[in-house]
C-alpha positions as CSV (number, residue, x, y, z in Angstrom):
1,M,20.2,-8.9,-10.3
2,L,16.9,-7.2,-11.4
3,N,17.1,-4.9,-14.4
4,R,15.1,-1.7,-14.6
5,F,12.2,-3.4,-16.4
6,G,12.1,-6.3,-14.0
7,I,11.9,-3.9,-11.0
8,I,9.1,-1.8,-12.7
9,L,7.2,-5.0,-13.3
10,L,7.5,-6.0,-9.6
11,C,6.3,-2.5,-8.7
12,L,3.2,-3.0,-10.8
13,L,2.5,-6.5,-9.3
14,L,3.5,-5.9,-5.7
15,L,3.0,-2.2,-5.0
16,A,-0.3,-1.6,-6.8
17,G,-2.2,-2.6,-3.7
18,C,-4.0,-5.6,-2.3
19,E,-7.3,-6.1,-0.6
20,G,-6.5,-9.1,1.5
21,T,-6.1,-9.3,5.3
22,R,-5.0,-5.9,6.6
23,S,-2.7,-5.1,9.5
24,H,-4.4,-5.3,12.9
25,G,-2.1,-2.7,14.4
26,Q,-1.6,1.0,13.8
27,L,0.0,0.5,10.4
28,Q,-2.3,1.4,7.5
29,K,-0.4,2.3,4.4
30,V,3.3,3.1,3.8
31,G,5.0,5.6,1.5
32,L,8.7,5.8,0.3
33,L,10.4,8.9,-1.1
34,V,13.8,8.5,-2.8
35,P,16.0,11.3,-4.1
36,E,17.2,9.5,-7.2
37,T,16.0,6.0,-8.2
38,I,15.1,2.6,-6.8
39,N,17.2,1.0,-9.6
40,D,20.7,2.0,-8.4
41,Q,21.3,-1.5,-7.0
42,V,22.6,0.0,-3.8
43,W,20.9,2.5,-1.5
44,G,17.7,3.2,-3.4
45,T,17.2,-0.5,-4.2
46,K,17.5,-1.4,-0.6
47,G,14.8,1.1,0.4
48,F,12.5,-0.4,-2.3
49,K,13.2,-3.9,-0.9
50,G,12.3,-2.7,2.5
51,M,8.9,-1.6,1.1
52,L,8.4,-5.1,-0.4
53,K,9.1,-6.7,2.9
54,I,6.6,-4.5,4.7
55,Q,4.0,-5.1,1.9
56,S,4.5,-8.8,2.2
57,K,4.4,-9.0,6.0
58,Y,1.4,-6.8,6.6
59,D,-0.5,-7.2,3.3
60,I,-1.0,-3.5,3.0
61,D,-0.7,-0.9,0.2
62,V,2.7,0.7,-0.1
63,F,3.7,3.5,-2.5
64,Y,6.9,5.1,-3.7
65,K,8.0,8.1,-5.6
66,E,11.4,8.7,-7.2
67,G,13.3,12.0,-7.9
68,M,12.0,13.6,-4.7
69,D,14.9,16.1,-4.3
70,S,13.2,19.4,-3.4
71,A,11.0,20.7,-0.7
72,T,8.3,21.4,-3.2
73,S,8.3,17.9,-4.7
74,V,8.3,16.3,-1.2
75,E,5.4,18.5,0.1
76,R,3.4,17.5,-3.0
77,A,4.1,13.8,-2.5
78,V,3.3,13.9,1.2
79,K,0.0,15.5,0.5
80,E,-0.8,12.8,-2.1
81,F,0.2,10.0,0.2
82,S,-1.9,11.5,3.0
83,Q,-4.9,11.5,0.8
84,K,-4.3,7.9,0.0
85,G,-4.4,6.9,3.7
86,V,-0.6,6.5,4.2
87,N,0.3,7.0,7.9
88,L,4.0,6.0,7.8
89,I,6.4,7.7,5.4
90,F,10.1,6.9,4.8
91,G,12.3,9.6,3.4
92,H,15.2,7.7,2.1
93,G,18.1,10.0,2.9
94,S,19.4,12.6,5.3
95,E,17.9,15.5,3.3
96,Y,14.4,14.4,4.2
97,C,14.8,15.4,7.8
98,E,15.0,19.0,6.7
99,Y,12.0,18.5,4.5
100,F,9.9,16.7,7.1
101,N,10.5,18.9,10.2
102,P,8.6,22.0,8.8
103,I,5.6,20.1,7.4
104,S,5.1,17.3,9.9
105,K,3.0,19.5,12.2
106,E,0.5,19.8,9.4
107,Y,0.0,16.0,9.3
108,P,-0.4,14.9,13.0
109,N,-1.7,11.5,11.8
110,L,1.4,10.7,9.8
111,H,4.7,9.6,11.1
112,F,7.8,10.7,9.2
113,V,11.0,8.7,9.1
114,C,14.3,9.9,7.7
115,F,17.9,8.9,7.8
116,N,21.1,10.2,9.4
117,G,19.6,13.6,10.3
118,D,17.9,15.5,13.1
119,A,14.2,14.7,13.8
120,K,12.7,17.5,15.8
121,N,8.9,16.9,16.2
122,P,6.8,14.2,18.0
123,N,5.8,12.5,14.8
124,T,9.3,12.5,13.2
125,T,12.1,9.9,13.6
126,S,15.6,9.8,12.3
127,L,17.3,6.4,11.8
128,N,21.1,6.9,12.2
129,F,23.6,4.2,11.2
130,K,26.7,4.3,13.4
131,G,29.3,4.0,10.6
132,H,32.5,4.2,12.7
133,A,32.8,0.5,13.5
134,M,31.9,-0.7,10.1
135,G,34.5,1.5,8.6
136,F,37.0,0.3,11.2
137,F,36.6,-3.3,10.3
138,G,36.7,-2.5,6.6
139,G,39.9,-0.7,7.2
140,M,41.4,-3.7,9.0
141,V,40.6,-5.9,6.0
142,A,42.0,-3.4,3.5
143,A,45.3,-3.0,5.4
144,H,45.7,-6.7,5.8
145,M,45.3,-7.3,2.1
146,S,47.3,-4.4,0.7
147,K,50.5,-5.6,-1.0
148,S,51.7,-2.0,-1.7
149,Q,51.1,-0.8,1.8
150,K,48.8,1.9,0.4
151,V,45.1,2.0,0.8
152,G,42.5,4.6,-0.1
153,V,39.2,6.0,1.0
154,L,37.0,7.6,-1.6
155,A,34.3,9.4,0.4
156,A,31.4,11.6,-0.4
157,Y,31.7,14.0,2.5
158,E,34.1,14.6,5.4
159,W,31.4,14.1,8.0
160,Q,31.0,10.4,7.3
161,P,32.0,8.6,10.5
162,E,33.1,5.5,8.5
163,I,36.0,7.5,7.1
164,E,37.7,8.0,10.5
165,G,36.8,4.5,11.4
166,F,38.5,3.1,8.2
167,Y,41.6,5.1,9.0
168,Q,41.8,3.9,12.6
169,G,41.1,0.3,11.6
170,A,43.7,0.3,8.9
171,M,46.3,1.7,11.4
172,A,45.2,-0.9,14.0
173,E,45.9,-3.7,11.6
174,N,49.2,-2.3,10.2
175,H,50.7,0.8,11.9
176,T,52.9,1.4,8.8
177,I,50.2,1.5,6.3
178,N,49.7,4.6,4.1
179,I,46.2,5.9,3.8
180,N,45.0,8.2,1.0
181,I,41.7,10.0,1.6
182,E,39.8,11.8,-1.2
183,Y,36.4,13.5,-1.1
184,V,34.0,13.6,-4.1
185,G,31.7,16.2,-2.5
186,H,28.6,14.5,-3.7
187,W,26.9,11.1,-3.4
188,D,26.3,10.7,-7.1
189,D,29.2,12.3,-9.0
190,Q,30.4,9.1,-10.8
191,Q,32.8,10.8,-13.2
192,K,34.7,12.6,-10.5
193,A,34.8,9.5,-8.3
194,V,36.2,7.3,-11.0
195,Q,38.8,10.0,-11.8
196,L,39.9,10.2,-8.1
197,A,40.0,6.4,-8.0
198,E,42.3,6.3,-11.1
199,R,44.6,8.9,-9.4
200,M,44.8,6.8,-6.3
201,M,45.7,3.7,-8.2
202,N,48.3,5.6,-10.2
203,Q,49.9,6.5,-6.9
204,G,50.1,2.9,-5.9
205,V,46.9,2.4,-3.9
206,D,45.8,-1.2,-4.3
207,V,42.7,-1.3,-2.0
208,I,40.0,1.4,-2.2
209,Y,37.0,1.9,-0.1
210,P,34.4,3.8,-2.2
211,A,32.2,5.1,0.5
212,G,29.4,6.6,-1.6
213,D,26.4,4.6,-2.7
214,G,25.8,6.7,-5.8
215,F,29.3,6.2,-7.2
216,N,30.7,3.0,-5.7
217,V,29.5,0.6,-8.5
218,P,31.4,2.4,-11.4
219,V,34.4,2.8,-9.1
220,I,34.4,-1.0,-8.4
221,E,34.1,-1.8,-12.1
222,R,37.2,0.4,-12.8
223,V,39.2,-1.0,-10.0
224,K,38.4,-4.5,-11.2
225,E,39.7,-3.5,-14.7
226,R,43.0,-2.4,-13.0
227,G,43.3,-5.7,-11.0
228,R,43.1,-4.0,-7.6
229,Y,40.8,-4.6,-4.6
230,V,37.9,-2.8,-3.0
231,I,35.8,-2.8,0.2
232,G,32.2,-2.7,-0.8
233,Y,29.8,-0.1,0.7
234,V,26.1,-0.3,2.0
235,S,25.3,-3.6,0.1
236,D,27.2,-6.9,0.0
237,Q,28.8,-6.2,-3.4
238,S,30.6,-9.5,-3.9
239,D,28.4,-10.0,-6.9
240,L,30.4,-7.3,-8.7
241,G,33.5,-9.5,-8.6
242,E,34.4,-11.8,-5.7
243,M,38.1,-11.6,-6.6
244,T,37.9,-7.8,-6.4
245,V,35.5,-7.1,-3.5
246,L,37.4,-8.3,-0.4
247,T,34.3,-7.7,1.8
248,S,31.6,-5.1,2.2
249,T,30.5,-2.8,5.0
250,V,26.8,-3.5,4.9
251,Q,23.9,-1.4,6.1
252,Q,20.8,-3.6,6.1
253,V,18.3,-0.8,5.3
254,D,15.6,-3.2,4.2
255,K,15.8,-5.1,7.5
256,L,15.7,-1.8,9.4
257,Y,12.6,-0.7,7.5
258,E,10.9,-3.9,8.6
259,K,11.9,-3.3,12.2
260,V,10.6,0.2,12.2
261,A,7.3,-0.8,10.6
262,Q,6.9,-3.4,13.3
263,Q,7.5,-0.8,16.0
264,F,5.1,1.6,14.5
265,N,2.4,-1.1,14.1
266,D,2.8,-2.0,17.8
267,G,2.7,1.7,18.8
268,K,6.3,1.6,20.0
269,L,8.1,3.7,17.4
270,E,10.0,6.4,19.3
271,S,10.4,10.0,17.9
272,G,13.8,11.7,17.8
273,N,17.1,10.4,16.7
274,L,17.7,6.6,17.0
275,L,21.1,4.9,16.6
276,F,21.8,1.5,15.1
277,D,25.0,-0.6,15.0
278,F,26.3,-4.1,14.8
279,Q,24.5,-5.0,18.0
280,D,21.2,-4.3,16.3
281,D,21.9,-6.8,13.5
282,V,21.4,-4.1,10.8
283,I,25.1,-3.4,10.2
284,S,27.5,-6.2,9.3
285,L,30.4,-7.2,7.1
286,G,29.4,-9.0,3.9
287,G,30.9,-12.2,2.5
288,Y,34.7,-12.4,2.1
289,S,36.5,-12.9,-1.1
290,P,38.3,-16.3,-1.6
291,V,41.6,-14.4,-1.7
292,V,41.2,-13.4,2.0
293,D,42.9,-16.1,4.2
294,K,40.6,-18.0,6.5
295,E,42.7,-17.5,9.6
296,F,42.3,-13.7,9.3
297,I,38.5,-14.1,8.6
298,Q,38.2,-16.0,11.9
299,K,40.1,-13.3,13.7
300,M,37.8,-10.7,12.2
301,N,34.7,-12.7,13.3
302,R,36.0,-12.8,16.9
303,Y,36.7,-9.0,16.9
304,I,33.2,-8.3,15.6
305,E,31.5,-10.6,18.2
306,T,33.6,-8.9,20.9
307,Y,32.5,-5.5,19.7
308,K,28.9,-6.6,19.8
309,V,29.2,-7.6,23.4
310,T,31.5,-5.0,24.8
311,G,31.4,-2.1,22.4
312,K,35.2,-2.1,22.2
313,L,37.2,-2.1,19.0
314,P,40.6,-3.8,18.6
315,E,43.6,-1.6,19.6
């Protein structure tokens, strides 16, 4: 795992720009805006890795800016990127749809991409992960592995589709399971998230789904200390403890970035709101812990393949 200084060194080496063979399509230079940092080892890091893939594939300049969490900072960054010749900008979060919609008309030669929001203009696109199914399959694993018959979801917000999915999946696997749902109210409030996780475990919950990329790592560390289980979120988090992380609901943001860059380069990137799921090979379950029995893993693999083909979840 790269530490902060390792990532910064990569930035200097790989993102400073290169003057080799350029893209022969529409793609010229690419920019990335992140609300926090690229060093969180989850959401922000995945966006950064997506930039590295684009830079490597097209041999073009790519730029990023951290801490872009206000309309003013975003407008300033977009202007700077435009002056550098950037013509594709990724806003790494749902908030960027609100920032991009008002200003995108001022930059007709730029295409603005955000996540899980509502893109309203011809040069704006929102990439929306369909989280229901990934939560469903994560819930199935949690219910199967719970010894106390109590599992918990630690979500950022009520609107997250993976929360209802987790609930339904857990009930499909074990209709007598007890499901505790708590809301942090923020993606990054680590202190509150850990406190809620402690309360869940004190109430007998032995599998927790920390569905917030800004707080799931410290929650996983605390759960590991208590000898309980988790379902990882956004990244394959087995590296945080393969005996603790039963599996992960993975959103392959870096792979999606590469797909979007290809579509833009070919002149085929659609505006509006685009949906992505298991069928698009950008959502998956991560590796399984050795404590999960192989027969159940095989059953899960069959369920997922059936869902990819039919769109139907287990009942």
